C-alpha positions in Angstrom: 106.3 108.6 131.3 106.4 109.1 135.1 103.0 110.8 135.4 99.9 108.8 136.3 96.3 109.8 135.5 94.2 110.8 138.5 91.7 108.2 139.4 88.3 109.9 139.2 85.0 108.6 140.5 82.0 108.6 138.3 80.8 111.7 140.2 84.0 113.5 139.4 82.8 117.0 138.7 84.5 118.2 141.9 87.9 117.4 140.4 87.2 119.4 137.3 88.7 122.6 138.6 91.9 120.9 139.5 92.2 119.1 136.2 91.7 122.2 134.0 95.2 123.3 135.0 96.8 120.4 133.3 97.2 116.7 133.9 98.2 115.8 137.4 100.8 113.5 138.9 99.8 112.1 142.2 100.4 115.1 144.5 101.9 117.5 142.0 101.3 119.1 138.6 103.6 117.8 135.9 104.9 119.9 133.1 105.9 116.9 131.0 104.7 116.5 127.4 101.5 114.5 126.9 101.9 110.8 126.6 101.0 109.6 123.1 99.0 106.3 123.1 98.5 104.7 119.7 94.9 103.5 119.0 93.7 101.6 115.9 89.9 101.5 115.3 88.4 99.1 112.9 85.4 101.4 112.6 87.1 104.7 112.0 87.0 105.8 108.3 88.5 109.3 108.3 91.7 110.7 109.6 91.6 112.4 113.0 94.7 114.2 114.2 93.2 114.5 117.7 93.5 118.3 117.6 89.8 119.5 117.8 88.7 121.3 121.0 87.3 118.2 122.7 90.5 116.2 121.9 92.6 119.1 123.3 90.5 119.2 126.4 90.9 115.4 126.9 94.7 115.8 126.6 94.6 118.8 129.1 92.7 116.8 131.6 94.5 113.4 131.3 97.9 114.1 129.9 97.2 111.7 127.0 97.1 112.4 123.3 95.8 109.7 121.0 97.4 108.8 117.7 94.6 107.3 115.8 94.8 105.0 112.8 92.2 103.0 110.8 91.8 100.6 107.9 92.4 102.4 104.5 89.9 102.0 101.7 87.9 99.2 103.4 91.0 97.1 104.0 90.0 94.0 106.0 93.6 92.7 106.3 95.0 95.3 108.7 94.4 93.3 111.9 95.5 89.9 110.4 98.7 91.7 109.2 99.2 93.0 112.7 98.9 89.5 114.1 101.4 88.1 111.5 103.9 90.8 112.4 103.3 91.0 116.1 103.3 94.8 115.8 100.4 96.2 117.7 99.2 99.7 118.9 98.7 100.4 122.6 94.9 100.1 122.2 92.7 98.6 119.6 89.1 98.3 118.6 89.4 95.0 116.8 85.6 94.4 116.3 85.1 90.9 114.8 88.8 90.1 114.9 89.0 90.3 118.6 89.2 86.5 119.2 91.9 86.2 116.6 94.0 88.6 118.6 93.1 86.9 121.9 94.2 83.6 120.4 97.5 85.2 119.3 98.1 86.4 122.8 97.9 90.0 121.8 95.2 91.2 124.2 95.6 91.9 127.9 92.9 90.5 130.3 91.5 93.4 132.2 89.9 91.6 135.2 92.7 92.4 137.7 93.1 96.0 136.6 89.3 96.6 136.8 89.3 95.2 140.4 92.3 97.2 141.5 91.8 100.6 139.9 88.7 100.5 137.7 86.3 102.5 139.9 84.7 104.4 137.1 84.5 101.3 134.9 82.8 99.3 137.8 80.4 102.1 138.4 79.6 102.5 134.7 78.9 98.8 133.9 77.5 97.9 137.3 75.6 94.6 137.2 76.1 94.4 133.4 79.8 93.9 133.7 79.5 90.1 133.1 78.3 90.9 129.6 81.9 91.9 128.8 83.1 88.4 129.5 84.5 86.6 126.5 82.8 83.2 126.6 81.7 80.3 128.8 85.0 78.6 128.2 87.1 81.8 128.7 85.2 84.1 131.0 87.8 86.8 131.2 87.3 90.5 130.2 89.4 91.5 127.2 87.7 94.7 126.2 85.5 97.6 127.5 82.3 97.4 125.7 80.9 99.9 123.2 77.3 101.1 123.2 75.6 102.8 126.1 75.0 100.9 129.2 71.7 102.8 129.9 69.9 103.9 126.8 66.5 105.4 125.9 65.3 105.0 122.4 64.2 108.5 121.3 65.3 108.2 117.7 65.2 105.4 115.1 66.5 104.8 111.7 67.2 102.2 109.1 63.6 101.7 108.0 62.3 103.2 104.8 61.8 107.0 105.1 59.8 109.5 103.2 60.1 113.3 102.6 58.1 115.4 105.0 56.9 117.4 101.9 55.4 114.2 100.4 53.5 113.5 103.7 52.2 117.1 103.8 51.1 117.0 100.1 49.2 113.8 100.7 47.5 115.1 103.9 49.7 113.2 106.3 48.4 109.7 105.6 49.1 106.6 107.7 51.8 104.7 105.9 52.2 101.2 107.4 53.1 98.9 104.5 55.4 98.9 101.5 52.4 99.3 99.3 51.4 102.4 101.2 54.9 103.7 100.8 55.0 102.9 97.1 51.6 104.6 96.4 52.8 107.7 98.1 55.9 107.9 95.9 53.8 107.3 92.8 51.2 109.9 93.6 53.8 112.6 94.4 56.2 111.8 91.6 53.4 111.9 89.0 52.3 115.3 90.2 55.8 116.7 90.6 58.1 115.0 88.0 60.8 117.7 88.7 62.0 119.4 91.9 64.0 122.6 91.5 64.4 121.8 87.8 65.8 118.3 88.3 64.1 115.0 87.8 62.3 113.7 90.9 63.7 110.4 92.2 61.5 107.9 94.0 63.8 105.8 96.1 67.6 105.9 96.2 69.9 103.4 97.8 73.7 103.1 98.1 74.6 99.6 97.1 78.0 100.1 95.6 80.2 99.7 98.7 79.9 98.3 102.3 76.8 100.5 102.8 74.9 97.9 100.7 74.4 96.3 104.1 72.9 99.4 105.6 70.7 100.6 102.7 69.8 97.3 101.0 70.2 94.4 103.4 69.1 95.8 106.8 65.9 97.6 105.7 64.6 94.2 104.5 64.8 92.9 108.1 62.9 95.9 109.5 60.2 95.5 106.8 60.0 91.8 107.8 59.3 92.6 111.4 62.8 91.5 112.7 65.2 93.3 115.0 68.6 94.3 113.5 70.8 91.2 113.9 73.1 92.1 111.0 73.2 89.2 108.6 71.3 86.8 110.9 67.9 86.1 112.2 67.5 84.8 115.7 64.5 82.9 117.1 64.7 83.8 120.7 62.4 81.0 121.9 64.6 78.3 120.5 67.9 80.1 119.9 67.9 78.9 116.3 69.9 81.3 114.3 69.6 81.5 110.5 71.4 83.4 107.8 68.8 86.0 107.1 68.7 85.6 103.3 67.4 82.1 103.8 64.2 83.6 105.3 61.2 83.9 102.9 60.5 87.4 104.2 63.7 88.7 102.7 62.8 87.3 99.3 59.5 89.2 99.5 61.2 92.5 100.3 63.7 92.2 97.5 61.0 91.1 95.1 59.3 94.4 95.9 62.5 96.3 95.1 62.7 94.4 91.8 59.1 95.7 91.2 60.1 99.2 92.2 63.0 99.1 89.7 60.7 97.8 87.0 58.2 100.6 87.3 60.9 103.3 87.5 60.7 104.3 91.2 64.1 102.9 92.1 67.0 105.2 91.3 68.9 103.4 88.5 72.2 104.5 90.0 71.4 102.8 93.4 74.1 100.2 92.8 76.7 102.2 91.0 76.8 105.6 92.6 79.6 106.6 95.0 79.0 107.8 98.5 79.8 111.4 97.5 77.3 111.2 94.6 74.7 109.7 96.9 75.1 112.5 99.5 75.1 115.2 96.8 72.0 113.8 95.3 70.2 113.6 98.7 71.3 117.2 99.3 69.4 118.5 96.4 66.0 117.6 98.0 64.8 115.7 94.9 65.0 112.2 96.4 61.6 111.4 97.9 62.5 108.1 99.7 65.5 106.5 101.3 66.3 103.5 103.5 69.2 104.4 105.6 70.6 105.3 109.0 70.8 109.0 109.9 74.5 108.7 110.8 75.1 107.7 107.1 73.4 110.6 105.5 73.6 113.4 108.2 75.8 115.4 105.9 72.9 115.7 103.4 70.6 116.7 106.3 72.9 119.5 107.3 73.0 120.8 103.7 69.3 120.7 103.3 68.8 122.6 106.6 71.5 125.1 105.6 69.6 125.7 102.4 66.3 126.1 104.2 64.8 122.9 102.7 63.5 121.5 106.0 60.5 120.2 104.2 62.8 117.9 102.1 64.2 115.9 105.0 62.9 112.5 105.6 60.6 111.0 108.2 61.3 107.5 109.5 58.3 105.2 109.0 57.3 101.9 110.8 56.7 100.3 107.4 56.5 96.5 107.1 55.6 94.0 104.4 52.0 93.8 105.6 49.9 95.1 108.4 50.2 91.8 110.3 53.9 92.5 111.1 55.3 94.9 113.7 58.3 97.2 113.0 61.1 96.3 115.5 63.5 99.2 114.9 62.6 100.7 118.3 63.3 97.4 120.2 65.7 97.5 123.2 68.6 95.1 122.6 69.7 95.5 126.2 73.3 96.1 127.0 75.4 94.0 124.8 79.0 95.2 125.2 80.3 92.4 123.0 83.0 94.4 121.2 85.0 97.3 122.5 88.5 98.8 123.1 91.3 96.4 124.3 94.8 97.0 125.5 97.5 95.0 123.8 100.1 92.8 125.6 102.9 94.5 123.7 102.1 98.0 124.9 104.7 99.7 127.1 102.0 101.8 128.6 99.4 99.3 129.8 98.7 100.9 133.1 98.4 104.4 131.6 96.1 103.1 128.9 93.9 101.5 131.4 93.8 104.6 133.6 92.9 106.6 130.5 90.0 104.3 129.6 88.8 104.4 133.2 88.8 108.2 133.0 86.8 108.0 129.8 84.2 106.0 131.8 83.8 108.8 134.3 81.0 111.3 134.4 83.3 114.1 133.7 84.6 112.5 130.5 81.1 111.5 129.4 79.9 115.1 129.7 82.9 116.3 127.7 82.5 113.9 124.8 78.7 114.4 124.6 78.4 118.1 125.2 81.8 119.6 124.4 83.5 122.5 126.2 81.6 124.7 128.6 81.1 128.3 127.4 82.1 127.2 123.9 79.4 124.6 123.2 77.1 125.0 126.2 76.5 127.0 129.4 75.2 126.2 132.8 71.8 127.7 133.7 70.1 126.8 137.0 72.5 124.0 137.4 71.7 122.5 134.0 73.7 122.3 130.7 72.1 124.4 128.0 73.5 124.2 124.4 74.5 127.6 123.1 72.3 128.8 120.2 75.3 129.3 117.9 76.5 125.8 118.6 73.0 124.3 118.1 72.8 126.0 114.6 76.3 124.8 113.8 75.4 121.2 114.8 72.3 121.3 112.6 73.8 122.8 109.5 77.5 122.0 109.4 78.3 118.7 107.7 81.7 118.6 109.4 80.5 119.5 112.9 81.6 116.4 114.7 85.0 116.3 113.1 85.6 120.0 113.8 84.2 120.2 117.3 85.0 116.7 118.5 81.5 116.4 120.0 80.4 112.8 119.3 83.8 111.8 117.9 84.9 109.9 121.0 81.7 108.3 122.1 81.9 105.2 120.0 83.8 102.8 120.4 84.8 104.1 123.9 83.0 103.1 127.1 79.6 104.9 127.2 77.2 105.5 130.0 74.4 105.8 127.5 71.9 108.5 126.5 69.5 107.2 129.2 72.0 107.7 132.0 71.0 110.5 134.5 74.0 112.3 135.8 74.7 113.8 139.2 72.8 117.0 138.2 69.7 115.1 137.3 70.3 115.6 133.6 70.7 113.1 130.8 74.4 112.5 130.0 73.8 112.8 126.2 72.3 115.6 124.2 69.5 113.5 122.9 66.9 114.2 125.6 63.3 114.4 124.5 63.3 118.2 125.2 66.4 118.8 123.1 65.2 116.7 120.2 61.9 118.5 120.1 63.7 121.9 120.3 65.9 121.0 117.3 63.0 119.9 115.1 62.2 122.2 112.2 58.8 123.8 111.8 58.1 121.3 109.0 58.8 118.4 111.3 56.7 119.8 114.2 53.8 120.4 111.8 54.0 116.8 110.6 54.3 115.4 114.1 51.3 117.4 115.3 49.3 116.0 112.4 50.2 112.5 113.6 49.5 113.4 117.2 53.1 112.7 118.2 55.9 114.6 119.9 58.8 112.5 118.5 59.1 110.3 115.4 59.5 107.3 117.6 56.0 108.0 118.9 54.7 106.8 115.5 56.4 103.4 116.0 55.5 100.6 118.4 56.4 101.4 122.0 59.8 100.1 123.1 58.3 98.7 126.3 55.8 96.6 124.3 58.5 94.9 122.2 60.4 93.3 125.1 64.2 93.2 125.6 66.4 91.1 123.5 67.7 87.9 125.3 70.8 87.6 123.0 71.7 91.2 122.3 72.5 91.6 118.6 73.9 88.8 116.6 76.1 91.1 114.5 78.1 91.8 117.6 79.0 88.1 118.2 82.7 87.7 118.3 83.1 84.4 116.4 85.8 82.1 117.7 88.9 82.1 115.5 88.7 78.3 115.2 85.2 78.4 113.8 84.4 78.1 110.1 81.3 80.3 110.5 83.2 83.6 109.8 84.8 82.2 106.7 81.5 80.8 105.4 79.6 84.1 106.3 82.2 86.1 104.3 81.6 83.9 101.3 77.9 84.1 101.8 78.0 87.9 102.1 79.9 88.2 98.9 77.5 85.9 97.1 74.3 87.6 98.4 75.6 91.1 97.7 76.1 90.1 94.1 73.0 87.9 93.6 70.5 90.1 95.4 71.7 93.1 93.4 71.3 91.0 90.2 67.8 89.9 91.2 66.7 93.4 92.0 67.8 94.7 88.6 66.6 91.7 86.6 63.3 91.5 84.7 60.5 90.5 87.1 60.1 87.1 85.4 63.8 86.3 86.0 63.7 87.1 89.8 62.7 83.7 91.1 65.3 81.8 89.2 68.1 84.0 90.4 66.9 83.8 94.0 66.5 80.0 93.9 70.0 79.7 92.4 71.4 81.9 95.2 69.9 79.7 97.9 71.4 76.6 96.2 74.8 78.2 96.2 74.5 79.3 99.8 73.8 75.7 100.8 76.7 74.5 98.7 79.2 76.8 100.5 78.0 75.4 103.9 75.7 78.1 105.2 73.7 75.5 107.1 76.9 74.5 109.0 77.4 78.2 109.8 73.9 78.4 111.1 74.5 75.5 113.5 77.6 77.3 114.9 75.7 80.6 115.2 72.9 78.8 117.0 75.3 77.4 119.5 76.8 80.9 120.0 73.3 82.3 120.7 72.6 79.6 123.2 76.0 80.0 124.9 75.5 83.7 125.1 72.0 83.4 126.7 73.5 81.0 129.2 76.4 83.3 130.0 74.0 86.2 130.4 71.4 84.2 132.4 68.6 84.9 129.9 68.3 81.3 128.6 65.0 79.7 129.8 
């Protein structure tokens, strides 16, 4: 392809009128067919033909069409197979396999390109760009980091959550501990054993696939007063990093789940139901409690709102094991940027791929992927973007909104300014401003929040500014060196804990301790303490690289 993408500054709205006419060669409009760049994403789970309105607009403005691919059915061998064959896409989000690809010589260092033509990238990352560097030993930049550079925490998830109708029925009580949560479920379920003719379910989880990590493993950490570090716990004072299931607080949480199962409050299908069954069940409105992230169950939210069951959606709660602990789900992890999109060394379109990613870092692109197309998804009033009412209703009630509109589909894992970024018009780059969140709350949510003297659900949680900023980012984003045994040991440990924790939760209460103690012995036998030492060193190295080590 002879055409080159226009280099746009972060304040590139002035070029918008030019770019609407088609992608532009330097000095002239080109009538060539769009350039197709292949892109593999380790996080993508559904097919995307890149034909929705936002995708079409991206192609119109850049001359690039993405051909997206992803692992099929949870396949974890896709990237190792690429390495074995040497057959790579133009761009890749390799996630935890990034260092394997670097070691294989498959990833292009981006330092020179950023310096020469990465104006939008430099403006986006600013003084945080060093956090993209690979390691102390190899401080090159091989990827453009995911997650927003400037964020504001106006939403939270992953903790246990309770139906708004339950809160209302009980007079909007303070629910701070697992005991409070449990008592609320008991009281409501005893009074209302059925909802719309179906049996009321206390707490439902999804522990039959990879979402075990999201609905079973991670909520335990929030209840223990820890920030989300994936499968790890980090002591930021010392840098010591432990496999989280070795921590006594996790045993306490899972013992509580065992108790919930014993008294009939835990959905008996929690570890066997499919994702579709789980979403269908949540969509009925008969599940009182969940422990999940909104992105995982947003299809159920859309159905409930579509059916007028706004009182059956769930409120996030800052619940912990006891009142001495503080919920950390609203903690600021700082900018981490540890994983992201890379360009491969075999790509025949490295320069075009970089220019495309630089454009994706521009303000123009960030407005497009967050807000959609003007006059279709939003309009300009008094110089500000205002979401059209029809689009707002569609976003709230259509389970396939993101797939069909493209809004939100190309934020992760591309470079992101972040929801807290204020653009050239003085408006937040993302839709999740405080005003828009409040506007989209249902009457049931607004009534509940008023009862708690709050405007947002995060107002019922500890204030972000009181929780400090993470010195190490998030341990689940560490890219473990390919030469390390830590990744292999962790995989064995994850397989073991998924099996054993599930067994312990479903066992008779008197059998719990023996199963748990046996699991700990097996973890030690497979070398988890060696993995902890390696992870501790990675934590210390990262804090040194970032300048946060004391």
